C-alpha positions in Angstrom: 0.0 0.0 0.0 1.5 3.4 -1.1 0.4 6.9 -0.1 0.3 9.0 -3.3 -0.7 12.4 -4.3 -0.7 15.7 -2.3 -0.7 13.9 1.0 3.0 13.0 0.3 4.4 15.1 -2.4 4.5 18.3 -0.4 1.7 20.3 -2.2 -1.3 19.3 0.0 -3.2 21.2 2.7 -5.5 20.4 5.5 -8.5 19.8 3.1 -6.7 17.4 0.7 -7.9 13.9 0.3 -5.8 10.9 1.1 -4.9 9.0 -2.1 -3.7 5.4 -1.7 -2.4 2.9 -4.2 -2.8 -0.8 -3.6 -0.1 -2.7 -5.6 -1.2 -6.3 -6.1 1.3 -7.1 -8.8 4.6 -5.5 -10.1 3.2 -5.8 -13.6 0.4 -3.6 -15.0 -3.2 -4.9 -14.8 -6.2 -4.2 -16.9 -7.8 -1.1 -15.2 -11.1 -1.6 -16.9 -11.6 -5.2 -15.7 -9.1 -6.6 -13.1 -8.8 -3.3 -11.0 -12.6 -3.0 -10.9 -12.8 -6.6 -9.5 -10.1 -6.0 -6.9 -11.7 -2.8 -5.7 -15.1 -4.5 -5.7 -13.7 -7.2 -3.4 -12.4 -4.6 -1.1 -15.6 -2.7 -1.0 -17.4 -6.0 -0.1 -15.0 -6.7 2.7 -15.4 -3.2 4.2 -19.2 -3.3 3.9 -19.8 -4.4 7.4 -16.9 -2.4 9.1 -18.3 -0.2 11.8 -16.0 2.8 11.1 -16.6 3.0 7.4 -19.5 5.3 6.7 -19.8 5.3 2.9 -18.1 3.7 0.0 -18.4 4.7 -3.7 -16.8 2.6 -6.6 -16.0 5.0 -9.4 -15.6 3.3 -12.8 -13.2 5.4 -14.9 -9.8 5.4 -16.7 -8.2 4.5 -13.3 -11.0 3.3 -11.2 -11.1 4.4 -7.5 -12.8 3.3 -4.3 -13.8 6.4 -2.4 -14.1 5.7 1.3 -15.6 8.0 4.0 -15.4 7.2 7.7 -17.4 7.8 10.8 -16.5 10.0 13.9 -13.9 11.1 14.6 -12.5 10.7 11.1 -15.4 12.3 9.1 -13.0 14.9 7.6 -10.8 12.2 6.0 -11.7 10.9 2.5 -9.7 8.1 1.1 -9.4 7.5 -2.6 -8.0 3.9 -3.3 -6.8 2.7 -6.6 -5.2 -0.6 -7.6 -1.9 -1.0 -9.4 -1.7 2.6 -10.7 2.1 2.7 -10.7 2.1 6.1 -12.5 0.6 7.7 -9.4 3.5 6.4 -7.4 6.1 7.5 -9.8 4.8 11.1 -10.3 4.3 11.4 -6.4 7.9 10.5 -6.0 9.0 13.0 -8.6 6.9 15.9 -7.3 8.1 15.3 -3.8 11.6 16.1 -4.9 10.5 19.1 -6.9 8.7 20.5 -3.8 11.8 20.2 -1.7 14.3 21.4 -4.3 13.7 25.1 -3.6 11.9 26.7 -0.7 9.8 28.9 -3.0 8.1 26.1 -4.9 5.6 24.9 -2.3 4.2 28.3 -1.3 3.9 29.4 -4.9 2.0 26.2 -5.8 -0.2 26.7 -2.8 -1.1 30.3 -3.8 -1.7 29.3 -7.4 -4.0 26.4 -6.4 -5.9 28.6 -4.0 -6.4 31.3 -6.7 -7.5 28.7 -9.2 -10.0 27.2 -6.6 -11.6 30.5 -5.8 -12.0 31.3 -9.5 -13.5 28.0 -10.3 -10.5 26.9 -12.4 -9.5 23.9 -10.2 -12.3 21.4 -10.9 -12.0 18.9 -13.8 -15.7 18.2 -13.5 -16.3 21.7 -14.7 -13.9 21.3 -17.7 -11.1 23.2 -15.9 -7.7 22.2 -14.5 -6.9 19.4 -12.1 -4.5 20.2 -9.3 -1.9 17.9 -10.9 -2.0 20.0 -14.1 -1.6 23.2 -12.1 1.4 21.8 -10.3 3.0 20.9 -13.6 2.3 24.3 -15.0 4.0 26.1 -12.0 7.0 23.6 -12.2 7.3 24.3 -16.0 7.3 28.1 -15.5 10.0 27.7 -12.8 12.1 25.6 -15.2 11.9 27.8 -18.5 9.8 30.8 -17.7 11.4 32.4 -14.9 14.6 34.3 -15.3 16.9 33.0 -13.9 15.4 29.5 -13.7 14.5 28.2 -10.3 14.2 24.5 -11.1 16.0 22.1 -13.5 14.6 19.0 -15.0 15.1 16.3 -12.4 14.5 13.6 -15.0 17.3 15.0 -17.1 19.6 15.8 -14.1 19.0 12.4 -12.3 18.0 9.9 -15.1 18.6 6.9 -13.0 16.6 8.2 -10.1 13.6 9.1 -12.1 13.4 6.3 -14.7 10.0 5.2 -15.7 11.2 1.6 -15.9 12.4 1.6 -12.3 10.6 -0.8 -10.0 8.2 1.3 -7.8 9.0 -0.9 -4.8 12.6 0.7 -4.8 11.3 4.3 -4.8 12.0 6.1 -1.5 11.3 9.8 -1.1 13.5 9.9 2.2 16.7 9.4 0.2 18.2 13.0 -0.5 19.4 13.9 -3.9 23.0 14.3 -4.5 24.1 17.9 -5.2 24.4 18.6 -9.0 27.8 18.5 -10.5 29.6 21.7 -11.1 28.2 23.3 -14.2 25.1 21.3 -14.4 22.9 23.6 -12.3 23.3 26.9 -10.6 21.0 27.9 -7.7 19.6 31.4 -7.7 17.3 33.4 -5.4 17.3 36.5 -7.5 13.5 36.5 -7.7 11.2 36.9 -4.7 8.1 34.8 -4.2 5.9 37.7 -5.2 7.9 38.2 -8.4 7.7 34.6 -9.3 3.9 34.7 -8.8 3.6 37.7 -11.0 5.8 36.2 -13.6 3.8 32.9 -13.6 0.6 34.9 -14.4 2.4 36.9 -17.1 3.9 33.8 -18.7 0.6 32.0 -19.2 -1.3 35.2 -20.0 0.9 36.6 -22.8 4.1 34.5 -23.4 3.1 30.8 -23.8 2.0 29.7 -27.3 -0.9 27.4 -26.7 -1.4 26.7 -30.4 2.1 25.3 -31.1 3.7 24.4 -27.8 3.2 21.9 -25.1 4.4 21.9 -21.5 7.1 19.3 -20.7 8.4 19.0 -17.2 10.2 15.9 -18.3 12.5 17.9 -20.5 12.2 21.2 -18.6 11.2 23.0 -21.8 8.4 23.6 -24.3 7.9 21.0 -27.0 5.8 20.7 -30.1 2.3 19.9 -29.0 2.0 17.5 -31.9 4.3 15.2 -30.1 2.0 15.1 -27.1 -1.0 14.6 -29.3 0.6 11.5 -30.7 0.6 9.9 -27.3 -3.2 9.5 -27.2 -4.4 6.9 -24.9 -7.2 4.5 -26.0 -9.2 5.8 -23.1 -8.7 9.5 -23.9 -8.8 9.7 -27.7 -11.4 12.4 -28.1 -10.4 15.2 -30.4 -11.9 17.7 -27.9 -9.1 16.7 -25.4 -6.4 18.1 -27.6 -7.6 21.5 -28.9 -6.9 23.8 -26.0 -3.8 23.1 -24.0 -1.3 20.2 -23.8 0.6 19.3 -20.6 2.7 16.3 -20.9 2.6 13.7 -18.2 6.2 13.1 -17.2 6.0 9.3 -17.4 3.1 8.3 -19.6 3.7 11.3 -22.0 -0.1 11.8 -22.2 -2.1 15.1 -21.9 -2.8 15.7 -18.2 -5.1 18.7 -19.1 -7.5 16.6 -21.3 -10.3 17.8 -18.9 -10.0 21.3 -20.5 -11.9 20.4 -23.6 -14.1 23.4 -24.2 -12.8 26.3 -26.1 -15.1 28.7 -24.3 -13.9 27.5 -20.9 -10.4 27.8 -22.0 -10.9 31.4 -23.2 -12.3 32.3 -19.9 -9.3 30.7 -18.2 -6.8 32.7 -20.3 -8.8 35.9 -19.5 -8.5 35.0 -15.8 -4.7 34.9 -16.2 -4.7 38.3 -17.8 -7.0 39.8 -15.2 -4.9 38.2 -12.4 -1.7 39.6 -13.8 -3.2 43.1 -14.3 -4.7 43.1 -10.8 -1.5 42.0 -9.1 0.8 44.1 -11.2 -1.3 47.2 -10.6 -2.3 47.0 -6.9 0.2 44.5 -5.6 -2.5 43.3 -3.2 -2.5 39.6 -2.7 -6.0 39.6 -0.9 -7.6 41.4 -3.8 -6.0 39.0 -6.2 -7.3 36.0 -4.3 -10.8 37.4 -3.8 -11.5 37.9 -7.5 -14.8 36.5 -8.6 -15.2 33.1 -10.4 -14.6 33.1 -14.1 -17.7 33.6 -16.4 -18.2 31.0 -19.1 -20.3 31.4 -22.2 -23.3 29.4 -23.3 -21.3 26.9 -25.5 -19.5 25.5 -22.5 -22.7 24.9 -20.5 -25.6 22.5 -20.7 -29.1 23.7 -20.3 -27.8 27.0 -18.7 -25.6 25.3 -16.2 -22.0 24.1 -16.1 -21.9 20.5 -17.6 -19.5 18.2 -15.8 -16.8 16.8 -17.9 -17.2 13.0 -18.0 -13.6 12.1 -17.1 -11.2 13.9 -14.9 -8.1 13.3 -12.7 -7.5 13.3 -9.1 -5.8 16.0 -7.1 -2.3 14.9 -7.7 -2.2 11.7 -9.7 -3.4 10.1 -12.9 -6.7 9.1 -11.4 -10.0 9.7 -13.3 -13.0 10.8 -11.5 -16.0 10.8 -13.8 -19.6 12.2 -13.5 -21.8 10.2 -15.8 -25.1 11.7 -16.8 -27.0 10.0 -19.5 -28.7 13.3 -20.5 -25.3 14.9 -21.1 -23.9 12.3 -23.4 -23.5 13.5 -26.9 -22.7 11.2 -29.9 -19.2 10.9 -31.2 -20.3 12.3 -34.6 -21.8 15.4 -32.9 -18.5 16.0 -30.8 -16.4 15.6 -33.9 -18.5 17.9 -35.9 -18.2 20.6 -33.2 -14.4 20.6 -33.7 -14.5 20.3 -37.5 -16.1 23.7 -37.9 -14.8 27.2 -37.3 -15.1 28.6 -33.7 -18.2 30.7 -34.5 -20.1 27.6 -35.5 -18.7 25.7 -32.6 -20.4 28.0 -30.2 -23.8 26.9 -31.3 -23.1 23.3 -30.4 -22.8 21.7 -27.0 -19.2 20.4 -26.8 -19.2 17.2 -24.8 -16.5 14.6 -25.3 -17.6 11.1 -26.0 -15.8 9.3 -23.1 -19.1 8.9 -21.1 -20.9 7.3 -24.0 -17.9 5.2 -24.8 -17.5 4.2 -21.1 -21.2 3.2 -20.9 -20.8 1.2 -24.2 -17.8 -0.6 -22.7 -19.7 -1.4 -19.6 -22.7 -2.8 -21.5 -20.4 -5.0 -23.7 -18.5 -6.1 -20.6 -21.7 -7.1 -18.9 -23.0 -9.0 -22.0 -19.6 -10.9 -22.2 -19.8 -11.7 -18.6 -23.4 -13.1 -19.1 -22.3 -15.2 -22.0 -19.3 -16.7 -20.2 -21.5 -17.4 -17.2 -24.0 -19.2 -19.4 -21.1 -21.3 -20.9 -19.7 -22.0 -17.5 -23.2 -23.3 -16.3 -23.4 -25.6 -19.3 -19.8 -26.7 -18.7 -20.4 -27.9 -15.2 -23.9 -27.5 -13.7 -22.7 -28.9 -10.4 -20.6 -25.9 -9.6 -22.5 -23.2 -11.6 -24.1 -21.9 -8.4 -20.7 -20.7 -7.3 -20.6 -18.0 -9.9 -23.0 -15.4 -11.0 -23.2 -13.4 -14.1 -21.4 -10.5 -12.3 -18.3 -12.8 -12.1 -15.4 -11.5 -14.1 -13.8 -13.2 -17.0 -10.7 -14.0 -15.2 -12.6 -15.6 -12.3 -14.6 -17.9 -14.6 -11.6 -18.8 -16.6 -9.6 -19.7 -13.5 -12.4 -21.8 -12.2 -12.7 -23.7 -15.5 -8.9 -24.2 -15.4 -9.1 -25.5 -11.9 -11.9 -27.9 -12.8 -9.9 -29.2 -15.9 -6.8 -29.7 -13.7 -8.9 -31.6 -11.1 -10.3 -33.8 -13.8 -6.9 -34.3 -15.2 -5.6 -35.4 -11.9 -8.5 -37.9 -11.6 -7.7 -39.4 -15.0 -4.1 -39.8 -14.1 -4.9 -41.4 -10.8 -7.3 -43.8 -12.5 -4.7 -44.7 -15.1 -2.1 -45.4 -12.4 -4.5 -47.7 -10.7 -5.3 -49.6 -13.9 -1.5 -49.9 -14.7 -0.8 -51.2 -11.1 -3.6 -53.7 -11.4 -2.4 -55.0 -14.7 1.2 -55.3 -13.3 -0.2 -57.4 -10.4 -2.1 -59.7 -12.8 1.0 -60.1 -14.9 3.1 -61.0 -11.9 0.7 -63.6 -10.8 0.6 -65.1 -14.2 4.3 -65.4 -14.4 4.5 -67.0 -10.9 2.0 -69.7 -11.9 3.9 -70.4 -15.2 7.2 -71.0 -13.3 5.6 -73.4 -10.8 4.1 -75.4 -13.6 7.4 -75.7 -15.4 9.0 -76.9 -12.2 6.4 -79.4 -11.6 6.7 -80.9 -15.0 10.5 -81.1 -14.6 10.3 -82.9 -11.3 7.8 -85.3 -12.8 10.1 -86.0 -15.7 13.1 -86.6 -13.3 11.0 -89.0 -11.3 10.0 -91.0 -14.3 13.5 -91.4 -15.4 14.7 -92.4 -12.0 12.0 -95.2 -11.9 13.1 -96.6 -15.3 16.8 -96.6 -14.5 16.0 -98.6 -11.3 
């Protein structure tokens, strides 16, 4: 069991959830099937525990089991996932970034608080996840600040932050060796306030969202076409690639795929401009933090309200937290058409990515396959069919059938051994009788010859 996310990486606060990762195998597992089965078993095991108040199994790209507790732990919410090794790796990486320079943690805390108050830190509303905001701050400190505050730790320490390293060997308590002379030069030329102002200016005016993508892995900007080529089969909607690209340091996918609406993204960019102008003019942090929430146009809403994005990530990890609403699911063709036309025509359409519809289809197909396999299993062995229901997973049914085949094979082998042993006993008895008969005839012949000679 690993603690992941903001509870460990240094970017959390008193209201942060606790993210846990249960590693049941050192190899990756299918998050759509095996991980759901594992989390379902844990949910069943905790169903009768007195101090567990509520459980919610959320089916998504990375399924999680959300657990809430009774008194005195009501303020703690645990999000448990199974075998999501990426969350362990990026927690390990961010932990070292947060401790590399004393200005990193407070800067991230201010940015997250500002984004939260302006309704820009909620992936269910098509805005940024906390993980994406942290990567944006780190990227600015790498190549936006002058002089740079952070290096690329993956470039500076390639062996320590290798995506092939066994997660069981990762240890955040081991300090980094000082960089070699000439590799990195520490500088505190900029104050924390100057870095905050520079962060807002960088993303308001300097960053090219059309051509560039954020890469903390390389510590620089990269062509966004490279990140777009890393599309995951779970996140292949065109809507997820038309606004901003933030490269995940290990999987190379886009962590900002939740920002799928152009209208929402325009409002976010306007918030960066307003924040910079407010802070640059008045130099009042309280006024900066107390700015009103962003205003989003009609094209980013559903029936006059903000429509939740159907898939998002957790606070500081590659977890997906969906909000499925059947009424909000648009067809793939409609979503594709909304991005095939100019922006003026896009605004007349409801832009909703097709992940929710695809996820529902996958669940229906999975249930249908489970039903078919359950029926086959019943026909295969009616005696043990009561042990499994149609909710049983494919892997459970296959394992049961393999166990039965192995049991029957052992029975056949035992029967064959018994028959072989029986045949050997019969053959031995037949040989013994033949020898006795031969000896009797020889004795009889010798007796006859002796009689004649006498």
